[in-house]
C-alpha positions in Angstrom: -6.8 12.9 7.1 -5.3 15.4 4.7 -5.4 14.8 0.9 -1.6 14.6 0.6 -1.5 11.9 3.3 -4.2 9.9 1.4 -2.3 10.3 -1.8 0.9 9.0 -0.2 -0.8 6.0 1.3 -2.6 5.2 -1.9 0.7 5.4 -3.8 2.4 3.1 -1.3 -0.6 0.7 -1.3 -0.6 0.5 -5.1 3.2 -0.3 -5.2 2.8 -2.7 -2.3 0.0 -4.6 -4.1 2.1 -4.8 -7.3 4.9 -6.6 -5.4 2.7 -9.6 -4.4 4.4 -9.3 -1.0 2.4 -10.0 2.2 1.9 -7.4 4.8 3.7 -9.7 7.3 6.8 -9.9 5.0 6.9 -6.1 4.5 6.5 -5.5 8.2 9.3 -7.9 9.0 11.6 -6.2 6.5 11.0 -2.7 7.9 10.9 -3.8 11.6 7.2 -3.2 12.5 4.1 -5.3 13.0 1.9 -6.5 10.2 -1.0 -4.8 12.0 0.7 -1.5 11.5 1.1 -2.1 7.8 -2.5 -3.4 7.2 -4.0 -0.6 9.3 -2.1 2.0 7.3 -3.2 0.6 3.9 -6.9 0.4 5.1 -6.7 4.0 6.5 -7.4 2.9 10.0 -4.2 4.3 11.4 -1.4 6.5 10.2 2.0 5.3 11.5 4.8 7.7 12.4 6.8 9.2 9.6 9.7 6.8 10.2 7.5 3.8 9.3 6.1 5.6 6.2 9.6 6.4 5.0 10.8 2.8 5.6 7.9 1.5 3.6 8.5 4.0 0.8 12.2 3.1 0.7 11.4 -0.7 0.6 8.9 -0.1 -2.3 11.2 2.3 -4.1 8.7 5.2 -3.9 10.0 8.7 -3.9 7.7 10.5 -1.4 8.7 13.9 -2.9 7.2 12.9 -6.2 3.8 11.8 -5.0 1.2 14.2 -6.3 
C-alpha cells in the first residue's frame, strides 16, 4: 500500500472516530456494507475510489488537502 493511500485512510479514520458514528451507520449512509468500511479502516482492504470519495464527502474531508 502506498504512503498516500495510508495517509488518506488514516485521515478518514480519524475523522470517522471523532464523529462517534458506527461503521454500520456510515456504510448505510454511503450505500455499502459495514464490512467494507471496517476493512478499510483496519487496512485489510482498499475499496474502490467511489467508496473512498463517498466516505470523504460524508466526513467533510477534502482528499486534495490530505498530506
